[in-house]
C-alpha positions in Angstrom: 130.3 140.8 79.8 127.1 138.9 78.8 128.9 135.6 78.8 130.4 136.4 82.2 126.8 137.2 83.6 125.5 134.0 82.1 128.3 131.9 83.6 127.9 133.6 86.9 124.2 132.6 87.0 124.9 129.0 86.1 127.6 128.9 88.9 125.2 130.3 91.5 122.7 127.7 90.4 124.9 124.8 91.3 126.3 126.5 94.4 122.8 126.9 95.9 122.0 123.2 95.1 123.9 122.1 98.3 121.1 123.6 100.5 118.5 121.1 101.9 115.5 122.9 100.4 116.9 122.9 96.8 115.8 120.2 94.4 118.3 119.9 91.6 117.5 118.0 88.3 119.0 117.4 84.9 117.1 116.9 81.6 117.2 116.4 77.8 114.9 118.3 75.4 114.1 117.6 71.7 113.2 120.9 69.9 111.6 122.2 66.8 112.4 125.9 66.1 110.9 128.3 63.5 113.1 131.3 62.8 112.1 134.6 61.0 115.2 135.6 59.2 115.9 139.3 58.3 114.6 140.3 54.9 118.0 140.4 53.2 118.7 136.7 53.7 115.3 135.2 54.3 115.2 133.5 50.7 118.6 132.0 51.1 118.4 130.2 54.5 116.3 127.4 55.9 113.6 128.6 58.4 113.0 125.4 60.4 115.4 123.6 62.7 115.6 120.5 64.9 117.8 120.6 67.9 118.5 119.1 71.3 119.0 120.9 74.6 120.8 119.8 77.8 119.4 121.4 80.9 120.5 121.5 84.5 118.2 123.3 87.1 117.0 123.4 90.6 113.7 124.1 92.2 114.7 126.7 94.9 111.2 126.5 96.5 108.1 124.7 95.5 106.9 127.3 93.0 110.1 128.8 91.8 113.3 127.6 90.2 116.3 128.3 87.9 117.3 126.4 84.8 120.5 126.6 82.7 120.4 125.2 79.1 122.7 124.5 76.2 121.0 124.1 72.8 122.6 122.6 69.6 120.7 122.6 66.2 121.3 120.3 63.4 122.5 121.8 60.2 120.1 122.6 57.3 120.7 123.1 53.7 118.9 125.5 51.3 119.2 126.6 47.7 118.5 130.0 46.0 118.2 130.5 42.3 118.8 134.2 41.3 117.1 135.7 38.3 120.5 135.6 36.6 123.6 133.5 37.5 124.2 130.1 38.9 122.2 128.5 41.8 123.5 129.3 45.3 123.7 126.7 48.1 123.6 127.6 51.8 124.1 125.6 55.0 123.0 127.0 58.4 122.8 126.1 62.1 122.7 127.6 65.5 123.7 127.1 69.1 122.5 128.8 72.2 123.0 128.8 76.0 121.5 130.7 78.9 119.5 130.8 82.1 115.7 130.8 82.7 113.7 131.8 85.8 110.6 129.4 86.1 107.5 129.6 88.1 105.5 126.4 88.8 101.8 126.0 89.5 101.0 122.5 90.9 97.5 121.2 89.9 95.5 118.9 92.1 96.3 117.5 95.6 99.1 115.3 94.5 100.8 117.9 92.3 101.7 115.4 89.6 100.8 118.1 86.9 102.4 121.5 87.0 101.9 124.6 84.8 105.2 126.4 84.0 105.8 130.0 83.0 109.0 132.1 83.1 111.5 134.3 81.4 115.2 134.2 80.7 118.2 135.3 78.7 120.5 133.5 76.3 123.4 134.0 73.9 122.5 132.7 70.3 125.2 132.0 67.8 123.9 131.7 64.2 126.4 130.3 61.5 125.5 130.7 57.9 127.9 129.2 55.1 127.6 129.7 51.4 129.0 126.6 49.7 132.3 127.4 47.9 132.2 131.0 49.2 132.6 131.4 52.9 130.7 131.6 56.3 129.6 134.1 58.8 128.7 134.0 62.4 126.1 136.2 64.2 126.2 136.5 68.0 123.0 137.9 69.6 121.4 138.2 72.9 118.0 136.5 73.2 115.3 137.4 75.5 113.0 134.4 76.3 109.5 134.0 77.3 108.5 130.4 78.4 105.3 128.4 79.0 104.5 124.8 79.4 103.3 121.9 81.3 105.1 119.2 83.3 103.9 115.7 84.4 105.8 114.2 87.3 105.7 110.3 86.7 107.3 109.6 90.1 110.1 111.0 92.3 112.7 110.1 89.7 111.2 111.0 86.3 109.2 113.8 84.8 108.0 114.7 81.3 107.7 118.3 80.1 106.3 120.1 77.0 107.4 123.8 76.6 107.1 126.7 74.2 109.8 129.4 74.0 109.4 132.7 72.3 112.8 134.4 71.8 113.4 138.1 70.8 116.9 138.3 69.4 118.6 141.7 69.5 120.7 143.2 66.5 120.6 139.9 64.7 120.0 138.3 61.3 116.9 136.8 63.0 113.9 139.1 63.4 111.8 139.2 66.6 110.1 135.8 65.9 112.0 132.8 67.0 109.6 130.2 68.2 110.6 126.8 69.7 108.4 123.9 70.8 110.1 121.3 72.8 109.4 118.0 74.6 111.9 116.6 77.2 112.6 114.0 80.0 113.8 115.2 83.4 115.6 113.4 86.2 115.9 114.8 89.7 119.5 114.4 91.1 120.0 112.8 94.4 120.8 115.3 97.2 121.4 115.0 100.9 119.8 117.0 103.7 121.4 117.8 107.2 119.4 114.9 108.6 121.2 112.4 106.3 124.6 113.6 107.6 
């Protein structure tokens, strides 16, 4: 059900992009995430991850837009030495996808700089593998709070820095899941009724 709602949101995002007032865009983010694992596994698994996110969004009006994302982290290794027994080796990574609603506050007359704030929802999949033992997957809904700043270089390119705080529900990951990202964005060409 959660996946169906997210996919419906993404579909509506692209469906509305045909309207003249909509300004669609695509982008690529580089991310650094710090995760707070549940106590029973926090000593086994790495806390910090680097990842990339592909985004597709649209400004519905000047001060509001929707943005879909897909995030893929690199794999991280960690080792744990128990008081008794042999060392244990772990490999972990995560993927995520979802939808954010974003508000924009242009600064100055030209509006080249914009403050961004918003909230969203995502599906987070954490995979943890113990070498020579087996692996587990944890699916969790994440509730996102977002804040950042965007610099519009020209009509074709923008740079953005964002901070995402994610609360994951019923997960290996406790409430703290913080991501800092920096990205490049490119508005997609679109036609208006006057162009027809």
